[in-house]
N, CA, C and O atoms as a GROMACS GRO file, in nm:
protein
  388
    1MET      N    1  -1.406  -2.314  -0.811
    1MET     CA    2  -1.265  -2.346  -0.810
    1MET      C    3  -1.185  -2.232  -0.872
    1MET      O    4  -1.224  -2.176  -0.974
    2GLY      N    5  -1.073  -2.200  -0.810
    2GLY     CA    6  -0.988  -2.093  -0.861
    2GLY      C    7  -0.904  -2.139  -0.978
    2GLY      O    8  -0.873  -2.258  -0.992
    3ARG      N    9  -0.869  -2.045  -1.062
    3ARG     CA   10  -0.782  -2.076  -1.175
    3ARG      C   11  -0.638  -2.087  -1.128
    3ARG      O   12  -0.596  -2.015  -1.038
    4LYS      N   13  -0.565  -2.177  -1.189
    4LYS     CA   14  -0.423  -2.190  -1.159
    4LYS      C   15  -0.349  -2.084  -1.239
    4LYS      O   16  -0.366  -2.074  -1.361
    5SER      N   17  -0.267  -2.006  -1.171
    5SER     CA   18  -0.193  -1.899  -1.237
    5SER      C   19  -0.076  -1.957  -1.314
    5SER      O   20  -0.014  -2.054  -1.272
    6LYS      N   21  -0.046  -1.894  -1.427
    6LYS     CA   22   0.071  -1.937  -1.503
    6LYS      C   23   0.198  -1.873  -1.449
    6LYS      O   24   0.308  -1.902  -1.497
    7HIS      N   25   0.184  -1.785  -1.350
    7HIS     CA   26   0.298  -1.716  -1.291
    7HIS      C   27   0.325  -1.771  -1.151
    7HIS      O   28   0.233  -1.792  -1.073
    8SER      N   29   0.451  -1.794  -1.121
    8SER     CA   30   0.489  -1.849  -0.991
    8SER      C   31   0.469  -1.745  -0.881
    8SER      O   32   0.457  -1.625  -0.908
    9LYS      N   33   0.465  -1.793  -0.760
    9LYS     CA   34   0.452  -1.704  -0.645
    9LYS      C   35   0.571  -1.608  -0.639
    9LYS      O   36   0.555  -1.490  -0.608
   10GLN      N   37   0.690  -1.658  -0.668
   10GLN     CA   38   0.810  -1.574  -0.667
   10GLN      C   39   0.800  -1.464  -0.772
   10GLN      O   40   0.838  -1.349  -0.745
   11PHE      N   41   0.749  -1.496  -0.890
   11PHE     CA   42   0.732  -1.396  -0.996
   11PHE      C   43   0.636  -1.288  -0.949
   11PHE      O   44   0.661  -1.169  -0.969
   12ARG      N   45   0.526  -1.328  -0.887
   12ARG     CA   46   0.427  -1.232  -0.838
   12ARG      C   47   0.489  -1.139  -0.733
   12ARG      O   48   0.468  -1.018  -0.735
   13GLU      N   49   0.566  -1.198  -0.640
   13GLU     CA   50   0.629  -1.118  -0.536
   13GLU      C   51   0.728  -1.018  -0.594
   13GLU      O   52   0.733  -0.903  -0.552
   14GLU      N   53   0.806  -1.063  -0.690
   14GLU     CA   54   0.904  -0.974  -0.754
   14GLU      C   55   0.833  -0.862  -0.832
   14GLU      O   56   0.879  -0.748  -0.833
   15ALA      N   57   0.723  -0.895  -0.895
   15ALA     CA   58   0.646  -0.794  -0.967
   15ALA      C   59   0.593  -0.688  -0.869
   15ALA      O   60   0.597  -0.569  -0.900
   16CYS      N   61   0.545  -0.731  -0.754
   16CYS     CA   62   0.495  -0.638  -0.653
   16CYS      C   63   0.609  -0.551  -0.597
   16CYS      O   64   0.589  -0.434  -0.566
   17LYS      N   65   0.728  -0.610  -0.585
   17LYS     CA   66   0.844  -0.534  -0.536
   17LYS      C   67   0.882  -0.421  -0.630
   17LYS      O   68   0.930  -0.316  -0.586
   18LEU      N   69   0.860  -0.441  -0.760
   18LEU     CA   70   0.890  -0.333  -0.855
   18LEU      C   71   0.812  -0.208  -0.819
   18LEU      O   72   0.863  -0.096  -0.831
   19VAL      N   73   0.690  -0.226  -0.776
   19VAL     CA   74   0.604  -0.112  -0.740
   19VAL      C   75   0.639  -0.061  -0.600
   19VAL      O   76   0.659   0.058  -0.580
   20ASN      N   77   0.645  -0.152  -0.504
   20ASN     CA   78   0.659  -0.112  -0.363
   20ASN      C   79   0.800  -0.071  -0.324
   20ASN      O   80   0.816   0.017  -0.239
   21GLU      N   81   0.900  -0.132  -0.381
   21GLU     CA   82   1.036  -0.106  -0.336
   21GLU      C   83   1.120  -0.030  -0.438
   21GLU      O   84   1.216   0.038  -0.401
   22HIS      N   85   1.085  -0.042  -0.565
   22HIS     CA   86   1.170   0.019  -0.668
   22HIS      C   87   1.106   0.141  -0.734
   22HIS      O   88   1.166   0.203  -0.822
   23GLY      N   89   0.986   0.176  -0.690
   23GLY     CA   90   0.925   0.301  -0.734
   23GLY      C   91   0.860   0.301  -0.872
   23GLY      O   92   0.826   0.407  -0.924
   24TYR      N   93   0.842   0.185  -0.932
   24TYR     CA   94   0.773   0.180  -1.061
   24TYR      C   95   0.624   0.207  -1.039
   24TYR      O   96   0.569   0.171  -0.935
   25SER      N   97   0.560   0.268  -1.136
   25SER     CA   98   0.414   0.277  -1.131
   25SER      C   99   0.362   0.138  -1.166
   25SER      O  100   0.433   0.057  -1.224
   26VAL      N  101   0.237   0.112  -1.131
   26VAL     CA  102   0.178  -0.018  -1.161
   26VAL      C  103   0.176  -0.040  -1.312
   26VAL      O  104   0.210  -0.149  -1.360
   27ARG      N  105   0.137   0.061  -1.386
   27ARG     CA  106   0.133   0.048  -1.532
   27ARG      C  107   0.272   0.022  -1.591
   27ARG      O  108   0.288  -0.061  -1.680
   28GLU      N  109   0.370   0.095  -1.540
   28GLU     CA  110   0.506   0.080  -1.591
   28GLU      C  111   0.561  -0.060  -1.561
   28GLU      O  112   0.620  -0.124  -1.648
   29ALA      N  113   0.542  -0.107  -1.438
   29ALA     CA  114   0.589  -0.240  -1.401
   29ALA      C  115   0.519  -0.347  -1.483
   29ALA      O  116   0.582  -0.441  -1.531
   30ALA      N  117   0.388  -0.332  -1.500
   30ALA     CA  118   0.312  -0.430  -1.579
   30ALA      C  119   0.361  -0.432  -1.724
   30ALA      O  120   0.373  -0.538  -1.784
   31ARG      N  121   0.387  -0.315  -1.778
   31ARG     CA  122   0.436  -0.306  -1.916
   31ARG      C  123   0.573  -0.375  -1.928
   31ARG      O  124   0.597  -0.448  -2.024
   32GLN      N  125   0.661  -0.350  -1.831
   32GLN     CA  126   0.793  -0.411  -1.832
   32GLN      C  127   0.785  -0.565  -1.825
   32GLN      O  128   0.867  -0.635  -1.885
   33LEU      N  129   0.687  -0.614  -1.752
   33LEU     CA  130   0.672  -0.758  -1.733
   33LEU      C  131   0.576  -0.822  -1.834
   33LEU      O  132   0.550  -0.943  -1.829
   34ASN      N  133   0.524  -0.739  -1.925
   34ASN     CA  134   0.430  -0.787  -2.027
   34ASN      C  135   0.305  -0.850  -1.962
   34ASN      O  136   0.261  -0.959  -2.000
   35LEU      N  137   0.251  -0.776  -1.864
   35LEU     CA  138   0.130  -0.818  -1.794
   35LEU      C  139   0.021  -0.714  -1.812
   35LEU      O  140   0.052  -0.596  -1.831
   36PRO      N  141  -0.104  -0.752  -1.805
   36PRO     CA  142  -0.210  -0.652  -1.796
   36PRO      C  143  -0.197  -0.581  -1.661
   36PRO      O  144  -0.175  -0.645  -1.558
   37HIS      N  145  -0.211  -0.448  -1.660
   37HIS     CA  146  -0.192  -0.376  -1.534
   37HIS      C  147  -0.293  -0.418  -1.428
   37HIS      O  148  -0.263  -0.413  -1.309
   38ASN      N  149  -0.413  -0.461  -1.469
   38ASN     CA  150  -0.512  -0.507  -1.372
   38ASN      C  151  -0.466  -0.632  -1.299
   38ASN      O  152  -0.498  -0.653  -1.182
   39THR      N  153  -0.390  -0.715  -1.368
   39THR     CA  154  -0.336  -0.836  -1.305
   39THR      C  155  -0.242  -0.797  -1.192
   39THR      O  156  -0.249  -0.853  -1.082
   40LEU      N  157  -0.155  -0.702  -1.219
   40LEU     CA  158  -0.062  -0.658  -1.115
   40LEU      C  159  -0.136  -0.591  -0.999
   40LEU      O  160  -0.100  -0.611  -0.883
   41TRP      N  161  -0.239  -0.512  -1.029
   41TRP     CA  162  -0.321  -0.451  -0.924
   41TRP      C  163  -0.381  -0.560  -0.836
   41TRP      O  164  -0.381  -0.550  -0.713
   42ASN      N  165  -0.431  -0.664  -0.899
   42ASN     CA  166  -0.491  -0.774  -0.823
   42ASN      C  167  -0.389  -0.840  -0.731
   42ASN      O  168  -0.419  -0.868  -0.615
   43TRP      N  169  -0.269  -0.864  -0.782
   43TRP     CA  170  -0.165  -0.926  -0.700
   43TRP      C  171  -0.130  -0.838  -0.581
   43TRP      O  172  -0.114  -0.887  -0.469
   44LEU      N  173  -0.119  -0.709  -0.604
   44LEU     CA  174  -0.088  -0.616  -0.496
   44LEU      C  175  -0.197  -0.616  -0.390
   44LEU      O  176  -0.169  -0.620  -0.270
   45SER      N  177  -0.321  -0.610  -0.434
   45SER     CA  178  -0.432  -0.604  -0.337
   45SER      C  179  -0.452  -0.737  -0.267
   45SER      O  180  -0.487  -0.739  -0.148
   46GLU      N  181  -0.432  -0.850  -0.336
   46GLU     CA  182  -0.447  -0.981  -0.273
   46GLU      C  183  -0.348  -1.000  -0.160
   46GLU      O  184  -0.382  -1.061  -0.058
   47ASN      N  185  -0.230  -0.950  -0.175
   47ASN     CA  186  -0.125  -0.969  -0.076
   47ASN      C  187  -0.118  -0.856   0.025
   47ASN      O  188  -0.032  -0.857   0.112
   48GLY      N  189  -0.208  -0.759   0.014
   48GLY     CA  190  -0.205  -0.646   0.105
   48GLY      C  191  -0.077  -0.566   0.094
   48GLY      O  192  -0.033  -0.503   0.190
   49GLN      N  193  -0.017  -0.568  -0.024
   49GLN     CA  194   0.111  -0.503  -0.044
   49GLN      C  195   0.100  -0.370  -0.116
   49GLN      O  196   0.202  -0.308  -0.148
   50CYS      N  197  -0.017  -0.326  -0.140
   50CYS     CA  198  -0.030  -0.206  -0.219
   50CYS      C  199   0.021  -0.086  -0.142
   50CYS      O  200  -0.034  -0.051  -0.037
   51ASN      N  201   0.123  -0.024  -0.193
   51ASN     CA  202   0.186   0.092  -0.130
   51ASN      C  203   0.206   0.196  -0.238
   51ASN      O  204   0.314   0.205  -0.297
   52LEU      N  205   0.103   0.273  -0.266
   52LEU     CA  206   0.103   0.356  -0.386
   52LEU      C  207   0.180   0.485  -0.374
   52LEU      O  208   0.224   0.540  -0.475
   53GLY      N  209   0.196   0.536  -0.255
   53GLY     CA  210   0.266   0.663  -0.242
   53GLY      C  211   0.196   0.771  -0.321
   53GLY      O  212   0.078   0.796  -0.301
   54ASP      N  213   0.268   0.836  -0.412
   54ASP     CA  214   0.215   0.949  -0.488
   54ASP      C  215   0.163   0.908  -0.625
   54ASP      O  216   0.143   0.995  -0.710
   55GLN      N  217   0.141   0.782  -0.649
   55GLN     CA  218   0.097   0.739  -0.780
   55GLN      C  219  -0.045   0.786  -0.809
   55GLN      O  220  -0.125   0.810  -0.719
   56GLU      N  221  -0.071   0.798  -0.935
   56GLU     CA  222  -0.202   0.842  -0.982
   56GLU      C  223  -0.309   0.741  -0.942
   56GLU      O  224  -0.290   0.620  -0.957
   57LEU      N  225  -0.421   0.790  -0.892
   57LEU     CA  226  -0.529   0.701  -0.853
   57LEU      C  227  -0.608   0.655  -0.973
   57LEU      O  228  -0.626   0.729  -1.070
   58SER      N  229  -0.654   0.534  -0.967
   58SER     CA  230  -0.736   0.476  -1.072
   58SER      C  231  -0.882   0.491  -1.033
   58SER      O  232  -0.914   0.517  -0.916
   59SER      N  233  -0.969   0.476  -1.128
   59SER     CA  234  -1.112   0.478  -1.097
   59SER      C  235  -1.163   0.335  -1.073
   59SER      O  236  -1.282   0.315  -1.049
   60ASP      N  237  -1.073   0.238  -1.079
   60ASP     CA  238  -1.109   0.098  -1.054
   60ASP      C  239  -1.149   0.084  -0.906
   60ASP      O  240  -1.069   0.116  -0.818
   61PRO      N  241  -1.269   0.036  -0.879
   61PRO     CA  242  -1.315   0.025  -0.740
   61PRO      C  243  -1.224  -0.061  -0.653
   61PRO      O  244  -1.209  -0.034  -0.534
   62ARG      N  245  -1.163  -0.164  -0.711
   62ARG     CA  246  -1.073  -0.250  -0.633
   62ARG      C  247  -0.951  -0.171  -0.587
   62ARG      O  248  -0.905  -0.184  -0.474
   63VAL      N  249  -0.899  -0.090  -0.676
   63VAL     CA  250  -0.782  -0.009  -0.645
   63VAL      C  251  -0.816   0.094  -0.539
   63VAL      O  252  -0.741   0.114  -0.444
   64LEU      N  253  -0.931   0.157  -0.556
   64LEU     CA  254  -0.973   0.258  -0.458
   64LEU      C  255  -0.995   0.196  -0.321
   64LEU      O  256  -0.962   0.257  -0.219
   65LYS      N  257  -1.050   0.076  -0.317
   65LYS     CA  258  -1.074   0.008  -0.190
   65LYS      C  259  -0.942  -0.018  -0.117
   65LYS      O  260  -0.932   0.002   0.004
   66VAL      N  261  -0.841  -0.063  -0.191
   66VAL     CA  262  -0.710  -0.088  -0.132
   66VAL      C  263  -0.650   0.042  -0.081
   66VAL      O  264  -0.595   0.047   0.029
   67ARG      N  265  -0.660   0.148  -0.161
   67ARG     CA  266  -0.603   0.277  -0.123
   67ARG      C  267  -0.672   0.333   0.001
   67ARG      O  268  -0.607   0.388   0.090
   68ILE      N  269  -0.804   0.320   0.008
   68ILE     CA  270  -0.879   0.367   0.125
   68ILE      C  271  -0.835   0.291   0.250
   68ILE      O  272  -0.817   0.351   0.356
   69LYS      N  273  -0.818   0.161   0.237
   69LYS     CA  274  -0.774   0.080   0.350
   69LYS      C  275  -0.636   0.126   0.399
   69LYS      O  276  -0.613   0.138   0.519
   70GLU      N  277  -0.545   0.152   0.306
   70GLU     CA  278  -0.412   0.201   0.342
   70GLU      C  279  -0.421   0.336   0.415
   70GLU      O  280  -0.355   0.357   0.517
   71LEU      N  281  -0.503   0.425   0.362
   71LEU     CA  282  -0.516   0.558   0.422
   71LEU      C  283  -0.580   0.552   0.560
   71LEU      O  284  -0.542   0.627   0.649
   72GLN      N  285  -0.677   0.462   0.578
   72GLN     CA  286  -0.739   0.447   0.708
   72GLN      C  287  -0.638   0.397   0.811
   72GLN      O  288  -0.637   0.443   0.925
   73GLU      N  289  -0.553   0.304   0.770
   73GLU     CA  290  -0.449   0.253   0.859
   73GLU      C  291  -0.350   0.364   0.893
   73GLU      O  292  -0.306   0.376   1.007
   74ARG      N  293  -0.316   0.445   0.795
   74ARG     CA  294  -0.223   0.557   0.817
   74ARG      C  295  -0.283   0.659   0.914
   74ARG      O  296  -0.214   0.709   1.003
   75VAL      N  297  -0.410   0.690   0.898
   75VAL     CA  298  -0.479   0.784   0.988
   75VAL      C  299  -0.480   0.728   1.130
   75VAL      O  300  -0.454   0.801   1.226
   76ARG      N  301  -0.510   0.599   1.144
   76ARG     CA  302  -0.511   0.536   1.276
   76ARG      C  303  -0.374   0.548   1.343
   76ARG      O  304  -0.364   0.580   1.461
   77HIS      N  305  -0.270   0.522   1.267
   77HIS     CA  306  -0.134   0.530   1.319
   77HIS      C  307  -0.099   0.673   1.360
   77HIS      O  308  -0.041   0.695   1.466
   78LEU      N  309  -0.133   0.770   1.276
   78LEU     CA  310  -0.103   0.910   1.307
   78LEU      C  311  -0.181   0.959   1.429
   78LEU      O  312  -0.128   1.036   1.510
   79GLU      N  313  -0.306   0.916   1.443
   79GLU     CA  314  -0.384   0.955   1.560
   79GLU      C  315  -0.324   0.897   1.687
   79GLU      O  316  -0.323   0.963   1.791
   80MET      N  317  -0.274   0.775   1.679
   80MET     CA  318  -0.210   0.714   1.794
   80MET      C  319  -0.083   0.793   1.832
   80MET      O  320  -0.058   0.819   1.950
   81GLU      N  321  -0.004   0.830   1.732
   81GLU     CA  322   0.116   0.910   1.759
   81GLU      C  323   0.079   1.045   1.821
   81GLU      O  324   0.146   1.091   1.914
   82LYS      N  325  -0.026   1.107   1.770
   82LYS     CA  326  -0.070   1.236   1.822
   82LYS      C  327  -0.111   1.224   1.969
   82LYS      O  328  -0.077   1.310   2.050
   83ASP      N  329  -0.184   1.118   2.002
   83ASP     CA  330  -0.226   1.098   2.141
   83ASP      C  331  -0.107   1.078   2.233
   83ASP      O  332  -0.104   1.129   2.345
   84ILE      N  333  -0.008   1.003   2.186
   84ILE     CA  334   0.113   0.982   2.267
   84ILE      C  335   0.185   1.115   2.289
   84ILE      O  336   0.229   1.144   2.400
   85LEU      N  337   0.196   1.195   2.185
   85LEU     CA  338   0.263   1.324   2.198
   85LEU      C  339   0.187   1.419   2.289
   85LEU      O  340   0.248   1.496   2.364
   86LYS      N  341   0.054   1.416   2.285
   86LYS     CA  342  -0.027   1.499   2.375
   86LYS      C  343  -0.001   1.462   2.520
   86LYS      O  344   0.016   1.549   2.606
   87LYS      N  345   0.002   1.332   2.546
   87LYS     CA  346   0.025   1.285   2.683
   87LYS      C  347   0.166   1.322   2.729
   87LYS      O  348   0.186   1.361   2.844
   88ALA      N  349   0.262   1.309   2.641
   88ALA     CA  350   0.400   1.344   2.676
   88ALA      C  351   0.411   1.493   2.704
   88ALA      O  352   0.478   1.534   2.798
   89ALA      N  353   0.346   1.575   2.622
   89ALA     CA  354   0.351   1.720   2.642
   89ALA      C  355   0.287   1.757   2.775
   89ALA      O  356   0.339   1.842   2.847
   90ALA      N  357   0.174   1.695   2.808
   90ALA     CA  358   0.107   1.723   2.935
   90ALA      C  359   0.195   1.679   3.052
   90ALA      O  360   0.203   1.749   3.153
   91TYR      N  361   0.260   1.566   3.040
   91TYR     CA  362   0.349   1.517   3.146
   91TYR      C  363   0.463   1.613   3.169
   91TYR      O  364   0.491   1.649   3.284
   92PHE      N  365   0.529   1.656   3.063
   92PHE     CA  366   0.644   1.747   3.079
   92PHE      C  367   0.600   1.886   3.123
   92PHE      O  368   0.676   1.956   3.190
   93ALA      N  369   0.480   1.928   3.087
   93ALA     CA  370   0.429   2.058   3.131
   93ALA      C  371   0.405   2.056   3.281
   93ALA      O  372   0.433   2.156   3.349
   94ARG      N  373   0.354   1.946   3.335
   94ARG     CA  374   0.332   1.933   3.480
   94ARG      C  375   0.464   1.929   3.554
   94ARG      O  376   0.477   1.985   3.663
   95GLU      N  377   0.561   1.864   3.494
   95GLU     CA  378   0.691   1.848   3.559
   95GLU      C  379   0.763   1.982   3.575
   95GLU      O  380   0.840   1.999   3.670
   96GLN      N  381   0.740   2.074   3.486
   96GLN     CA  382   0.809   2.204   3.490
   96GLN      C  383   0.749   2.297   3.592
   96GLN      O  384   0.815   2.393   3.633
   97THR      N  385   0.628   2.273   3.636
   97THR     CA  386   0.565   2.366   3.733
   97THR      C  387   0.583   2.321   3.875
   97THR      O  388   0.536   2.387   3.967
   0.00000   0.00000   0.00000
């Protein structure tokens, strides 16, 4: 059985927004909210909201797993864009000849 959190869902979402939308580091946001930083990391990873940008990487395996997943998704997206651009370039190159 899971533990019941003493923090509401809205509080968790607002805490995650501090990191994702307002540019706070996880440690800084956790300190401001008087939370252990690992708690905030867990909330971010549970909700798939972890958007670290240029923040310092942790050696915590959970954090690294989330970051790897984000980077893999980003690579997939960029490869798709590259393929579209290659096809467009080939199309326009044929059209000019």
